[in-house]
MARMILUM-295004 format. One line per field, with one value per residue (C-alpha): residue in one letter; x, y, z. Coordinates in steps of 0.001 Angstrom, whole numbers, plus 500000, padded with zeros to 6 digits. Each point is the difference from the previous one (the first is absolute). Layout:
N
res [A / ...];
u [X / ...];
v [Y / ...];
w [Z / ...];
This chain:
453
res [M / M / I / H / Q / L / G / N / R / L / G / A / W / L / G / C / A / V / I / M / I / L / I / I / I / H / P / H / A / V / L / A / E / Q / G / T / S / P / L / K / L / Q / D / I / V / D / R / T / E / E / G / Q / T / L / I / L / P / A / G / K / Y / E / G / P / L / R / I / H / K / A / I / A / I / E / G / N / G / Q / V / E / I / N / G / D / S / S / S / G / P / V / V / K / I / E / A / N / H / V / Q / L / R / G / I / A / V / N / Q / P / S / D / E / E / Q / S / S / A / V / L / V / T / G / N / Q / A / M / I / D / S / V / M / I / Y / T / Q / T / Y / G / I / V / V / R / D / S / G / N / H / Q / I / T / N / N / R / I / I / W / G / Q / E / Q / E / E / Q / S / T / H / T / F / S / N / K / R / N / G / I / D / L / Y / N / S / H / E / N / R / I / Q / E / N / Q / I / S / Q / M / N / D / G / I / Y / L / E / N / S / N / R / N / R / V / E / N / N / R / V / D / H / S / R / Y / G / I / H / C / M / Y / T / N / E / T / I / V / R / S / N / Y / G / E / S / N / V / T / G / A / M / I / M / G / V / H / D / A / E / V / T / D / N / T / F / V / K / Q / S / E / N / V / N / S / Q / G / I / L / L / F / D / V / Q / T / S / R / I / M / R / N / K / V / E / G / N / R / V / G / L / Y / I / E / Q / S / S / G / N / K / F / Q / Q / N / E / V / I / Q / N / F / V / G / I / Q / F / L / E / S / N / E / N / R / F / V / E / N / H / F / I / G / N / V / I / P / S / Q / T / N / E / S / T / D / N / L / F / E / R / N / Y / W / E / A / F / Q / G / I / D / L / D / G / N / G / M / S / D / L / P / Y / A / M / N / P / F / F / Q / R / L / T / A / D / T / P / A / F / Q / L / F / F / Q / S / P / G / M / Q / F / L / E / T / M / Y / A / A / G / K / E / D / W / S / T / D / T / A / P / F / M / H / L / Q / T / E / L / L / P / K / E / N / Q / D / K / M / K / V / G / F / L / A / L / F / L / L / G / V / S / M / T / I / I / I / H / M / G / V / K / R / T];
u [499183 / 503502 / 498918 / 498968 / 503501 / 501967 / 497774 / 501087 / 503510 / 500246 / 498067 / 502420 / 503410 / 498478 / 499648 / 503560 / 501245 / 498221 / 501564 / 503051 / 499714 / 499223 / 502836 / 502713 / 498350 / 499926 / 502947 / 499412 / 496172 / 498472 / 496243 / 497729 / 498656 / 496404 / 497639 / 496646 / 497767 / 500077 / 503847 / 502311 / 501322 / 502059 / 501795 / 501084 / 501365 / 501750 / 501802 / 501385 / 503131 / 501493 / 500733 / 497639 / 497212 / 496930 / 498296 / 496167 / 497503 / 496707 / 497293 / 498549 / 501968 / 499197 / 500827 / 501462 / 503749 / 502392 / 503253 / 502855 / 503267 / 501078 / 498193 / 498163 / 496410 / 498474 / 496895 / 499544 / 497108 / 498036 / 500495 / 497267 / 501046 / 497290 / 499211 / 497759 / 497161 / 502179 / 501706 / 503521 / 502144 / 499514 / 503685 / 502641 / 503113 / 502500 / 503635 / 501566 / 500237 / 497341 / 498360 / 496114 / 499171 / 496808 / 497897 / 495862 / 499744 / 496236 / 499462 / 496157 / 500710 / 498502 / 501733 / 500965 / 503991 / 500437 / 501427 / 499819 / 504294 / 501825 / 504070 / 502237 / 502717 / 502210 / 500298 / 498063 / 498768 / 496121 / 498845 / 497314 / 497565 / 496189 / 498302 / 497152 / 498800 / 497257 / 502143 / 503530 / 502247 / 503370 / 501573 / 503592 / 500867 / 503215 / 502274 / 501065 / 501669 / 497178 / 498548 / 496539 / 499076 / 497271 / 497941 / 495994 / 498192 / 496031 / 497726 / 498050 / 500564 / 500221 / 497272 / 498021 / 498034 / 501229 / 497537 / 498761 / 502521 / 500434 / 503713 / 500068 / 499641 / 503074 / 504044 / 502550 / 501221 / 503488 / 500655 / 503496 / 501078 / 503229 / 501706 / 502290 / 501150 / 497429 / 499161 / 496241 / 499773 / 497132 / 497650 / 496155 / 498043 / 496228 / 497186 / 502098 / 500121 / 502781 / 501824 / 503763 / 500714 / 502780 / 500648 / 503104 / 502162 / 502572 / 501597 / 497220 / 499234 / 496933 / 499029 / 498249 / 497084 / 496511 / 497182 / 496501 / 496948 / 501640 / 499709 / 503460 / 502047 / 502921 / 500348 / 503404 / 499685 / 503482 / 502478 / 503108 / 501135 / 498039 / 498862 / 496501 / 500281 / 498394 / 497154 / 496800 / 496438 / 496625 / 496392 / 501950 / 499054 / 502921 / 502723 / 502922 / 500194 / 503622 / 499637 / 502414 / 502720 / 503099 / 501969 / 497951 / 499773 / 497210 / 500355 / 498062 / 497085 / 496373 / 497090 / 496549 / 496208 / 500237 / 497007 / 497174 / 501155 / 498974 / 503514 / 501605 / 503303 / 502377 / 503320 / 499609 / 502513 / 499833 / 502744 / 502707 / 503430 / 502849 / 498558 / 499660 / 496545 / 500396 / 498548 / 496533 / 497340 / 496814 / 496564 / 496384 / 500640 / 498007 / 502950 / 503022 / 502469 / 499731 / 502349 / 499541 / 502621 / 503290 / 502840 / 502842 / 498740 / 500457 / 497009 / 501021 / 498565 / 496542 / 497206 / 497025 / 497301 / 496200 / 499642 / 496941 / 503134 / 502834 / 502442 / 499202 / 502162 / 499672 / 502543 / 502801 / 502565 / 503181 / 499385 / 500707 / 497913 / 501576 / 498892 / 497027 / 496812 / 496472 / 497264 / 496356 / 499909 / 496700 / 501799 / 503698 / 500843 / 499078 / 502079 / 499988 / 502587 / 502106 / 502844 / 503291 / 499771 / 501541 / 498111 / 500933 / 499983 / 497235 / 497682 / 496192 / 497047 / 497567 / 502258 / 499272 / 502903 / 501876 / 503331 / 500586 / 503735 / 499520 / 502744 / 497084 / 499056 / 497417 / 500761 / 496806 / 500533 / 498091 / 498312 / 498623 / 496806 / 500031 / 496154 / 498303 / 502235 / 499589 / 496407 / 499593 / 502571 / 497626 / 496938 / 500164 / 496505 / 501019 / 501315 / 496395 / 500502 / 503323 / 499676 / 496919 / 499637 / 499602 / 503412 / 501363 / 499240 / 501352 / 503348 / 500473 / 499053 / 502422 / 503346 / 500830 / 503831 / 500452 / 503846 / 500323 / 497680 / 502289 / 501503 / 501408 / 501712 / 500890 / 497475 / 500514 / 497500 / 500034 / 500878 / 503439 / 500362 / 503840 / 500069 / 497698 / 501505 / 500945 / 496825 / 497103 / 501848 / 499669 / 496122 / 499468 / 501754 / 497882 / 497164 / 500770 / 500641 / 496483 / 498246 / 502429 / 498637 / 496214 / 500501 / 501386 / 497184 / 497090 / 501601 / 500368 / 496326 / 498452 / 501762 / 498800 / 496621 / 500399 / 501255 / 497036 / 497190];
v [512496 / 498588 / 497228 / 503268 / 501771 / 496699 / 499553 / 503792 / 499539 / 496475 / 501903 / 502904 / 497596 / 498007 / 503150 / 500817 / 496809 / 499624 / 503854 / 498358 / 497153 / 501902 / 502227 / 496895 / 498729 / 503313 / 502213 / 503619 / 499446 / 502986 / 499665 / 502854 / 501732 / 499769 / 502731 / 500279 / 498531 / 500930 / 500534 / 502034 / 497293 / 501954 / 502132 / 496674 / 498629 / 503102 / 499821 / 496275 / 500411 / 497991 / 495924 / 499938 / 498088 / 501556 / 497899 / 501514 / 499983 / 498603 / 502306 / 501888 / 502531 / 502377 / 499717 / 500948 / 498806 / 500649 / 497861 / 501644 / 498487 / 496571 / 498705 / 497667 / 500057 / 497172 / 500074 / 496257 / 499550 / 502756 / 503602 / 501245 / 502418 / 501985 / 501928 / 502447 / 500569 / 502757 / 497985 / 498272 / 497106 / 499964 / 498300 / 501064 / 498939 / 501450 / 499297 / 496890 / 496950 / 501322 / 497003 / 500312 / 497113 / 498955 / 503283 / 500499 / 502140 / 501482 / 501978 / 501043 / 502647 / 498239 / 502435 / 497766 / 501281 / 499414 / 496944 / 498366 / 500086 / 501397 / 499016 / 501855 / 498712 / 497416 / 496067 / 501042 / 497585 / 499305 / 498215 / 498623 / 503216 / 499552 / 502738 / 500852 / 502029 / 501633 / 500036 / 498835 / 497759 / 499915 / 502201 / 499669 / 502239 / 499799 / 498312 / 496504 / 497871 / 499766 / 497470 / 500017 / 497231 / 498628 / 503143 / 500339 / 501601 / 500840 / 501970 / 502487 / 501196 / 498531 / 498050 / 500979 / 498076 / 499012 / 501749 / 499025 / 502089 / 498650 / 499300 / 502993 / 502433 / 498108 / 500165 / 497466 / 498679 / 500162 / 501859 / 499919 / 502083 / 499955 / 498422 / 497143 / 496773 / 500476 / 497370 / 499981 / 496838 / 499067 / 502750 / 499522 / 502217 / 500214 / 501822 / 501820 / 500783 / 498088 / 498387 / 500091 / 502508 / 499716 / 502529 / 500658 / 498196 / 497223 / 497378 / 499988 / 496825 / 500124 / 497342 / 497857 / 502708 / 499834 / 501753 / 499936 / 501669 / 502038 / 500540 / 499163 / 498040 / 500461 / 501784 / 500515 / 502733 / 499656 / 498624 / 497928 / 497073 / 500027 / 497347 / 499857 / 496821 / 498543 / 502358 / 498674 / 501798 / 499757 / 501458 / 502542 / 500698 / 498516 / 498440 / 501118 / 502506 / 499886 / 502129 / 501144 / 497985 / 498274 / 497393 / 499611 / 497047 / 499434 / 497124 / 498136 / 502480 / 499116 / 501791 / 498937 / 500927 / 502668 / 499367 / 502665 / 502350 / 499055 / 500632 / 498134 / 497920 / 498547 / 501145 / 502095 / 500298 / 502668 / 501170 / 497613 / 498388 / 497998 / 498809 / 497318 / 499403 / 496871 / 498058 / 502332 / 499012 / 502258 / 498470 / 500708 / 503239 / 500549 / 499203 / 498230 / 501203 / 502986 / 499955 / 502907 / 501141 / 498303 / 498403 / 497763 / 499330 / 496442 / 498792 / 497467 / 497653 / 502495 / 498985 / 500990 / 498993 / 500299 / 503003 / 501208 / 499362 / 498953 / 501406 / 502560 / 501165 / 502733 / 501111 / 498406 / 497960 / 497505 / 500133 / 496278 / 497809 / 496957 / 498935 / 501866 / 498461 / 501182 / 498062 / 500937 / 503173 / 500025 / 500694 / 498770 / 502592 / 502124 / 501424 / 502375 / 501320 / 498073 / 497879 / 498609 / 498987 / 497068 / 498180 / 496491 / 498197 / 501936 / 498262 / 500537 / 498254 / 500646 / 497939 / 496647 / 498603 / 496489 / 498723 / 497054 / 499929 / 500567 / 502922 / 502170 / 502192 / 499897 / 498627 / 502477 / 503765 / 502579 / 502403 / 502906 / 501272 / 503375 / 499927 / 501244 / 503018 / 501233 / 500061 / 501059 / 502972 / 500550 / 499992 / 499989 / 499286 / 496350 / 499517 / 499162 / 496716 / 498945 / 496235 / 499665 / 496822 / 501712 / 502231 / 496781 / 498267 / 502655 / 500192 / 496624 / 500637 / 503546 / 498768 / 503229 / 500772 / 497076 / 499710 / 503488 / 499125 / 499661 / 496528 / 498072 / 497664 / 497477 / 501064 / 498143 / 497419 / 500689 / 502393 / 500383 / 500534 / 500083 / 503319 / 502158 / 502092 / 497994 / 501916 / 498734 / 496571 / 499872 / 501198 / 497186 / 497187 / 501011 / 499457 / 496650 / 498969 / 501227 / 498169 / 496696 / 500021 / 501125 / 496718 / 498216 / 501225 / 498710 / 496870 / 498959 / 501643 / 497825 / 496692 / 500258 / 500700 / 496821 / 497570 / 501556 / 498689];
w [554261 / 499701 / 497327 / 497352 / 501059 / 499420 / 497046 / 498503 / 500761 / 498213 / 496728 / 500492 / 500086 / 497069 / 497799 / 500972 / 498959 / 497021 / 499249 / 500585 / 497934 / 497078 / 500136 / 500496 / 496530 / 498743 / 501449 / 497702 / 501334 / 501262 / 502153 / 498908 / 503520 / 500791 / 499492 / 499738 / 496934 / 497543 / 499469 / 497536 / 498453 / 497149 / 503120 / 501397 / 496735 / 498644 / 503875 / 499251 / 498180 / 497290 / 500725 / 503124 / 500559 / 501737 / 502163 / 500136 / 503563 / 499460 / 498763 / 497064 / 498207 / 497338 / 496714 / 496910 / 500540 / 497779 / 500749 / 498340 / 501592 / 500564 / 503301 / 501648 / 501697 / 501893 / 501706 / 501354 / 498930 / 502548 / 497692 / 497258 / 497787 / 498208 / 497077 / 499290 / 497320 / 498084 / 497259 / 499886 / 501722 / 503713 / 500240 / 497328 / 499704 / 498103 / 501525 / 499237 / 502780 / 501690 / 502194 / 501021 / 502289 / 502315 / 499207 / 499144 / 497117 / 499403 / 496863 / 499822 / 497009 / 497069 / 497967 / 496413 / 500888 / 503572 / 501773 / 503418 / 499080 / 496984 / 499379 / 497798 / 501728 / 499529 / 502162 / 502248 / 502458 / 500973 / 502267 / 502107 / 499232 / 500201 / 497532 / 499520 / 496855 / 498193 / 496752 / 499550 / 502662 / 498846 / 497479 / 498419 / 497604 / 497799 / 502376 / 501073 / 502357 / 502443 / 502290 / 500154 / 502689 / 502733 / 499303 / 500116 / 497749 / 500049 / 498385 / 502618 / 502969 / 503415 / 501627 / 496896 / 498596 / 496044 / 497846 / 496314 / 497995 / 496560 / 498983 / 497772 / 503561 / 501808 / 498985 / 500381 / 503428 / 498758 / 496937 / 497998 / 496991 / 498947 / 502818 / 499905 / 502039 / 502629 / 502543 / 500553 / 502804 / 502288 / 499845 / 500198 / 497901 / 500322 / 497993 / 497405 / 496951 / 498640 / 502933 / 498680 / 496809 / 498187 / 496802 / 497922 / 502807 / 499689 / 502047 / 502894 / 502573 / 500982 / 502251 / 502679 / 500245 / 500414 / 497934 / 500257 / 498728 / 497813 / 496153 / 499544 / 502076 / 498940 / 497113 / 497587 / 496697 / 497746 / 502143 / 500059 / 502142 / 502023 / 502351 / 501589 / 502190 / 503076 / 500476 / 500681 / 498472 / 500207 / 499309 / 497708 / 496297 / 498952 / 502292 / 497827 / 496682 / 498525 / 496968 / 497331 / 502325 / 499128 / 501656 / 502788 / 502526 / 501159 / 502398 / 503038 / 500126 / 501237 / 498677 / 500433 / 500069 / 497497 / 498346 / 500885 / 497169 / 496517 / 499254 / 503079 / 499087 / 502503 / 498242 / 496550 / 497315 / 497147 / 497915 / 502493 / 498452 / 501268 / 503450 / 502296 / 501686 / 502177 / 503003 / 500383 / 500679 / 498948 / 501501 / 500088 / 497519 / 496982 / 497758 / 501845 / 497557 / 497053 / 497056 / 497745 / 497452 / 501525 / 498329 / 501360 / 503560 / 502287 / 501664 / 502392 / 503188 / 499958 / 502120 / 497835 / 502699 / 499592 / 498146 / 497601 / 496730 / 501070 / 497247 / 497579 / 496755 / 497651 / 497395 / 502059 / 498477 / 500214 / 503748 / 501709 / 502620 / 501885 / 503328 / 500584 / 501837 / 498940 / 502183 / 500871 / 497253 / 498227 / 496855 / 500281 / 497083 / 497138 / 496989 / 497599 / 497258 / 501960 / 498420 / 500471 / 503773 / 500942 / 502517 / 501327 / 503398 / 501396 / 501885 / 498638 / 502636 / 497489 / 497360 / 499825 / 498049 / 498845 / 500974 / 498358 / 500882 / 503933 / 500078 / 501679 / 497224 / 497561 / 496555 / 498844 / 499615 / 502008 / 497726 / 501270 / 498280 / 499313 / 498324 / 503528 / 500133 / 496861 / 499780 / 503490 / 498831 / 496874 / 502069 / 503509 / 500850 / 498627 / 503559 / 501864 / 497426 / 502012 / 500356 / 498328 / 497698 / 496746 / 500885 / 501031 / 496418 / 498215 / 501725 / 498965 / 496290 / 500143 / 498143 / 498087 / 500146 / 502020 / 498834 / 502247 / 502629 / 503430 / 500879 / 502894 / 498131 / 502950 / 502718 / 503251 / 501079 / 503671 / 502299 / 500955 / 503368 / 500283 / 497937 / 502018 / 503031 / 503104 / 501758 / 497844 / 499737 / 503716 / 500082 / 497478 / 501702 / 503339 / 497434 / 499147 / 503566 / 500808 / 497113 / 500620 / 503955 / 498778 / 497739 / 503085 / 502581 / 497133 / 499446 / 503487 / 500489 / 497487 / 501056 / 503731 / 499001 / 497591 / 503021 / 502077 / 497385];
């Protein structure tokens, strides 16, 4: 009995200590009174003064919630705000300088214009929010300078198995329209239509996010100066769809296993101008890099590995490709109606060159034969004859317009490991070390066997 009482007292003291620490950290913090569940959250928020931090006790709260003053709301990971079946957002942020941290938001409505969180004020912070939604996750409209970080967004309801809904029945995880200079970082998004969607929104930074099992992992439409950096996409239809974009930076991303759809690509560029696509890794996709109607872009030090088609061009001109690696792709490259693209110092594993002067680059150029792409574009059924002896023979005979073929004038003879990101260099060093040790082991075993006989 005394032990039980001591435990209760210790728990009470710890609870008081936590509250005191929170008040010290947030001198303007207020602690909401614990009531019966579900709690009326709107009344609590309305009583909170401007500039204060509202610390919510653990529990489930009824939405919808309208935040119309500059306050911070914290839930410490044990607070749920639940919407109902009516249309509209569960949480609507209308004021500037609102902060939302450490809560879960459940949006059960499947109405097209509903969302879990809608932001129309400026300079909001949405951090560590767990969202289950049957429509949009976080929607940002006509505002900017937000920080959207460390959130997790999943289609469906908590504890509910994911159904076989098509992408057309789903909405986007994070959706921006006419919203500029935001930071979208370290979010995890799964089972949505588009993971992160930006339209008519400029100078946004999309960094270190992870998107899987969605349509487009990251989708940029008509944006300028967008940074898409260090994101990871897996098992989407397309890892990154960049369309109608100028002056973008797409760097250090990894997109793997976008291959289950006939239109799957690692990175798709359509009508992209004067942008930098550098140090990305696209592996195991149907098409690694797909480029259409795009010009004036720089592609450098990208790793294009084990895709069905490494790189595919259509009506794209005056792009520059240097120091990229094309390894293990079934078709290294396909080009059609694309001229004046500069290729130099790329490594093509399938190309057998000749290096007479020993400078590490082939003295023979690598010309990208468009025969198969042109043939299958006119008659898609001919894809059944891919790499058949007859098709390969016809490809060697095809030389129409060869002067206009995309050509790497000086391809690397060997893989340039020093150009790879450090992480991949380390992996290759470990691989080489493992092969070396295996060779030594086999030599010792063979030597011992010979000696015994």
